[in-house]
C-alpha positions as CSV (number, residue, x, y, z in Angstrom):
1,M,38.7,54.6,-10.4
2,V,39.5,51.7,-12.5
3,G,42.4,50.6,-10.2
4,S,40.4,50.8,-7.1
5,L,37.3,48.7,-8.4
6,L,39.8,46.0,-9.2
7,T,41.7,46.1,-6.4
8,K,38.2,45.9,-4.6
9,R,37.2,42.8,-6.6
10,V,40.4,41.1,-5.6
11,A,39.9,42.1,-2.3
12,V,36.3,40.5,-1.8
13,S,37.4,37.6,-3.6
14,A,40.2,37.3,-1.2
15,T,37.9,37.7,1.3
16,N,35.4,34.7,0.2
17,E,38.0,31.9,-0.7
18,T,38.9,32.4,2.8
19,L,35.6,32.3,3.8
20,N,35.2,28.7,1.6
21,L,38.4,27.4,2.8
22,F,37.5,28.0,6.7
23,R,33.3,26.6,6.1
24,L,35.5,23.3,4.8
25,S,38.2,23.5,7.3
26,F,35.2,23.5,10.0
27,S,33.1,20.7,8.1
28,N,36.0,18.6,8.1
29,L,36.9,19.2,11.5
30,L,33.0,17.8,12.9
31,K,32.9,15.1,10.2
32,P,34.9,12.6,12.5
33,F,33.0,13.6,15.7
34,S,29.4,12.9,13.3
35,T,30.2,9.5,12.1
36,S,32.1,8.7,15.5
37,T,28.3,9.0,17.2
38,S,26.3,7.2,14.1
39,S,29.2,4.2,14.2
40,S,29.4,4.1,18.4
41,A,25.6,3.7,18.4
42,T,25.1,1.0,15.6
43,A,28.1,-0.6,17.5
44,Q,26.0,-0.5,20.6
45,N,22.4,-1.7,18.4
46,P,23.2,-3.9,15.8
47,K,20.2,-5.5,15.4
48,N,17.8,-2.4,15.3
49,E,18.7,-1.9,11.6
50,T,19.5,-5.3,10.6
51,S,16.6,-7.5,12.4
52,K,13.5,-5.2,12.0
53,P,11.5,-5.3,8.6
54,K,9.9,-2.1,7.5
55,R,5.9,-1.5,8.7
56,R,3.8,-1.6,5.9
57,K,0.9,0.6,6.0
58,K,-2.7,-1.4,6.5
59,K,-4.4,0.3,3.3
60,N,-8.5,1.0,3.5
61,L,-10.7,-0.6,1.3
62,F,-10.3,1.9,-1.6
63,E,-6.7,1.4,-1.7
64,V,-6.8,-2.8,-2.1
65,I,-9.3,-2.9,-4.6
66,Q,-8.1,-0.1,-7.1
67,F,-5.7,-2.5,-8.9
68,L,-8.2,-5.1,-9.2
69,P,-10.7,-5.0,-12.6
70,N,-13.8,-3.3,-12.5
71,W,-12.5,-1.3,-9.2
72,G,-13.2,-4.6,-6.7
73,I,-17.2,-5.5,-8.1
74,G,-17.2,-9.0,-8.1
75,Y,-14.8,-9.3,-5.6
76,H,-14.5,-10.9,-2.0
77,M,-13.1,-8.5,0.4
78,A,-12.6,-8.7,4.3
79,K,-11.4,-7.2,7.7
80,S,-8.0,-8.4,8.1
81,H,-9.4,-9.4,11.9
82,W,-12.9,-11.0,10.6
83,A,-12.7,-14.6,10.5
84,N,-14.9,-16.8,7.3
85,V,-16.7,-13.4,6.9
86,S,-16.0,-11.2,3.4
87,Y,-17.9,-9.1,1.5
88,E,-18.2,-9.4,-2.4
89,I,-18.4,-6.1,-3.6
90,T,-21.6,-5.1,-5.8
91,K,-21.6,-1.5,-5.5
92,I,-19.0,1.5,-4.9
93,N,-19.2,5.1,-5.2
94,L,-15.8,6.9,-5.7
95,Y,-15.3,10.2,-4.2
96,K,-12.8,12.3,-6.9
97,D,-9.4,11.3,-5.0
98,G,-10.0,7.8,-5.3
99,R,-9.5,6.7,-2.0
100,H,-12.6,7.5,0.1
101,G,-16.0,6.7,-1.2
102,K,-19.2,4.3,0.0
103,A,-19.3,0.8,-0.9
104,W,-22.3,-1.7,-0.9
105,G,-22.0,-5.5,-1.2
106,I,-23.2,-8.9,-0.2
107,A,-22.2,-10.8,3.1
108,H,-20.5,-13.8,2.8
109,K,-19.7,-16.8,5.8
110,D,-17.4,-19.0,4.8
111,G,-18.2,-18.9,1.2
112,L,-21.7,-19.3,1.6
113,P,-24.2,-15.9,0.9
114,I,-25.8,-14.7,4.2
115,A,-28.1,-12.7,2.5
116,D,-29.8,-12.3,-0.9
117,A,-29.5,-8.7,-1.1
118,P,-26.7,-6.4,-1.3
119,K,-26.0,-3.6,1.9
120,K,-23.8,-0.9,2.6
121,I,-20.2,-1.9,3.6
122,S,-19.3,-0.1,7.3
123,G,-15.8,1.0,7.8
124,V,-13.8,1.5,4.4
125,H,-12.0,4.0,5.2
126,K,-10.6,1.7,8.5
127,R,-7.3,0.3,7.6
128,C,-7.4,-3.2,7.8
129,W,-8.7,-4.5,4.7
130,K,-7.5,-6.9,2.4
131,Y,-8.6,-9.1,-1.1
132,I,-9.2,-12.9,-0.3
133,P,-8.3,-14.2,-4.0
134,S,-8.8,-18.0,-2.6
135,L,-12.3,-17.2,-1.7
136,A,-13.3,-16.0,-5.4
137,K,-11.5,-19.2,-6.9
138,S,-13.4,-21.4,-5.1
139,I,-17.3,-20.1,-5.6
140,E,-15.9,-19.9,-9.1
141,S,-14.9,-23.6,-9.5
142,K,-18.0,-24.1,-7.2
143,K,-20.4,-22.4,-9.4
144,S,-18.5,-24.4,-12.5
145,L,-18.6,-27.5,-11.2
146,P,-23.4,-27.4,-10.9
147,K,-23.1,-26.3,-15.0
148,S,-20.7,-29.3,-15.6
149,T,-22.9,-31.6,-13.9
150,E,-26.1,-30.4,-15.5
151,T,-24.5,-30.8,-19.3
152,A,-23.5,-34.4,-18.0
153,A,-27.0,-35.1,-17.2
154,K,-27.9,-33.8,-20.5
155,T,-25.5,-35.4,-22.2
156,E,-26.9,-38.6,-20.1
157,V,-30.6,-37.6,-20.8
158,Q,-29.7,-37.4,-25.0
159,A,-27.8,-41.3,-24.9
160,A,-30.4,-42.8,-23.9
């Protein structure tokens, strides 16, 4: 009985080995065919893989502002196709996933506010938003200039 079990195990292991050898030889047979088709395709069009840069997926408003301090409140955002128009973010209501929600802001044209009161920003989920760092810096410098001129005027008055 023990002898028959041992012979069955030997027979099963022998068949497994032959199947493994068959698989290896079959895969080795197919390798030249698979690499030759891919190499011939690259030989015909080598520029396709190297010259085209990978396109970046554009981001919605919340994906742009998520890395800014305080979720972008106080920073200027604009749609990529707008010219000289932006929103200064004043309020944000985020949904739980952090990629959707509602946003309010003050519209700016050429760096100057159009209205005093913030309004709800439309199209915040569309994938065309960008951060405008130069506008935020230029407005901060404009805000700091009047303060410095006011202090200079006060020092002149005190000196006189």
